[in-house]
N, C-alpha and C positions, 0 to 999 in steps of 0.2 A: 660103685664107687670105693675104694678105699678110703678106711678112714684117716683121720689126719694124722695119727699117730702111729700109722703104719710106718715101716723103715723101709731101706733097702732091702733086705731081707725078703719081705711079702711082695715086692714086686715082681711083675714078669719079667721077663729076660729083654722084652724088647724095649721097656721102660727103664731099665736101669741099663741097658745100652746108650739109650739117648740121654740119659742123665751124664751119662761118662763120655760123651761124646760132645765135644766144644762147640765144634761147629755147627752144630743145631742151634744155636743162637747168632749165628750171622747167615746173610745171605751167600757168600760164596767164599771159601777158606783161601783160593787163588792169589787173589789180589795181596793179602797178609805174608802170604809163601813168598810172593816176588819182591813183598817190600824187605823181607828180611836179607834177600842177597841185595838189592839196589842199597839199602842204607850201610850194609856192611862196606859195600865197594867204595862210599862214599865217606865212610870214616875211614878207611886205609887209604885216601887220597886227600886227606885233612891230617892226619898224623903220622907220626913214623910209626912202623910196627913191624916187627923181626915174626916171621912165618915159621911155619913148619918145625919147632923145636921139639925136637924127641924127648918125650918124658920117659920111655920106656922103650923095649925093644919092638912092640909091635907096629904093624904098618899103619894102625889108628893111632897110637899113643902118641900123638903132636898135639900142642897146643900153638896159638897165635898169641904175642905180648905186646903190648902199648905200653913204651916205658914213658914215667911223668919226669919231668925238668929234675925235679931232687931225686938224690940216690938214696933217700930216708924215708920215699913215700910211702903211704898204705898201698895194697892191694887189692882189688877189687875181681874176683874170680867168678866167671859166668859159664854154668851149666847149662847146656841146651835141653828142650824139651822134644817132643814129637815122639812120646809114649814109649821110650826109651828103642825105637825102632826106627826112626826118622832122624832127618836133619844131621847140621855137623858145625865144626866152628866154622867153615864159612859162611855162614846163614846167621852167624852169633856175634858180629865184631859191630854192630851198629852202636855200641856205647862206648866203643873205644876212644875215639877222638874226643868225645865230650869228657869223659874221666879225664883223661890226660891233661884236657884244659883245666881241668878243676884241681889238678896236683895228684892225681890217685892213678895209680899203673892199674893196668886191665891186662888180665887173660881170659880168653875163650879155650877149653879143653876139648877135644876129642876123645869118642869112647868108642868102643867097637857096638855096633846096632843087635839089637836081637833080630833073628834068632841064632845070628852066628855066635854071640856071646848069652849065658844067662844072667838074669837080673843080678845076684851075688858077683857075678863075673865085673858086671858093668861098676855095679858099685867098690869093689878092689880096685878096678882101674881109676876110678876118681880120687880115692883115698892117696894111689900112688901117684898121680899128679900132682896133689896138692904138698906131697911128701917131696917130690923132685924139686917142686919150687919153692918151697922153705929151704932146700939146700944149696938153691941157686939165688937167693936173693939180693947176696952181696955181689955176685958177678952180673945178674939183670939189673939192679938199681932200684931195690925196693927194701921197707923194712920188712924182714919175715916174721916179726911179732905183732905185726898189723896186718893180718891177712880176713879178708870178710869175704864169704861165700856167697854168691846168689845165685837161684836157679828159677826157673819157669816152667810149671806143669811138671812132667816127668824130673826136670831138671831141678826141682824145686824139692821132690822126692829126694833126689840123689845128693842135693846140699843138706837135707836134713840128717839123712843117715852119715853124713861127716861128723855129727854129734858122737857117734856109740860105733867103734872107739873113733878118737877123735887123733887121726894121721900127724895132726901138728897141732898145735895152740892156734886156736880161734878168736879173731875179735868179734866177730859178730857175724849174723846170717841176714840174707835177704830172699823171702821166700813168697813167690809171686804164683798162685792160681796152681797150688800145688795136690797132689793125691798121697795122702800119709796114712792110710789105711788100705792097703791092698786087696781084703778082703769081696769087696764089690766087685771087681775085676774078674773075677773067677769064675771061669766059663762064658765070656763076652768074647765077643771079635777081637778084643784088645790082648787077652789072654793068648789068643792062638801060638803068635811068634814066642810068647815068653812062657808058658808052660807051667805056671804057679804051683806049687805044690803046696800044702799048708805048712810047711816046714819055711818056707818061703815067706807065707804069710805073716808068722809069727815071728820071723827072723829080720825082714826086709821093713816091715810095717813100721818107719818112726813113732805113729801111735802107741804101739804096745811097747816102746822101748825105754829104758832109764835113758835122759837125753843128757846126764853127767853134771858139772859143773855150769853156774849159770852165766851168762853173756847176753848183750842185746840181742833181740831180733826182731824186724818187722816182717810181720805176716800179712800181703794186701790180696786182693783179687779185685776183677771188673767188676762192673757194675752190670753189664751184661754177659751174664756168664748162669751155668745150670746151678741147680739149686741146691747138689750134689758138691758142686766144687766148691760153693759160699759154705756151707756145711762140713767139709773139711778142713776149710781152713779156718773157720773159727773153733773147731773142736779140737784141733791139735795148737792153736795158738793157748786155748784153756789148758790144755795138758803142759804146755811151756810154763804157763804162767803158775800153774800149781806146784810145778818144779823149782820155782824161785826165780824165773826168767823174766828180765824184764823185756816185755813184748808190747811193739807198737802194731796194733792191726787196725787194717783201713780198707773200706771199700770204695775205689778209685771212679768216679762218676764217669760215665761218657765214654766207657773202653770194655773191651770185651777179652776173652782169654788170649787172644793173636796178637794185640796191639799195646796191650799194658806194660811189654819187654821196653818198647820203645823212648820211653821216658826215665829209664833206668839211672843214667849217670847226667843229666839234666838237670840243676841243680833248680831253673828257675820253674820247673815244673812240681805240683803235689808230690806225685811220688821220687821222685829225684830230689826233691828237697831235703825228703825224710832220710834217704840214703844216705846224702853227704852229709847231714848234721849226724847220724848214726855212726860213720867211716871219722868224723871229725871229733867225735865224743863227746856234740853239744847235746842237749835235748831241745828235742823241739815244740 
């Protein structure tokens, strides 16, 4: 039996892969993946959405945008997860209608999936998407000085990478169930399409990077997650706090790695309430 002081580097590969497989905590992933699409279609039916805005020249470089009623509204940008190799903006619209109803514009960005793109290229795509959004704020109808970025799982990693360097001034981050240190993924099945190098791990792990000037950050994860996802979130929250960031840290009861995102834009929920308070600049 491994000692209580052992870390992931002491574990056999099978244990490491299990700890970084969020589906190991649920019976079946399929209903959650189906719900992403169903809830996204429902959000499109409830609120106005501008589809397939091209923020770059590539076929995958598009986003969908839900405007708010006021042209000076804040913007919440969502970056999807899927271990950088699955999903798209089409499964990432579930919070759009809730955000618009709360007076917050919402954008879900697409990026090229691995292995067609390397991780550094995906990070660059997200930075370019944010820069395009900020430049188009006046036309789309939101305040480019009030951009908040949210991400889930691999999307939380990408959102955290927007801190260093920042493509545009950011007003806040929402990081859900993220991976902020890539080192434990090396050599796992997750790494097969990524082909992470030591340079990738050092340069693309937010945990090892200077996050820059402080801003408000919410770091949250589900109660029903593996120990490593919880550890990574707590560790990165401590890293940000040590750098002077105002960090709200929360384990959301009765949710898992996949359904935690459904409350993102709903101010009546525990998670959505904190998110909307952050966006409004209020302390919860």
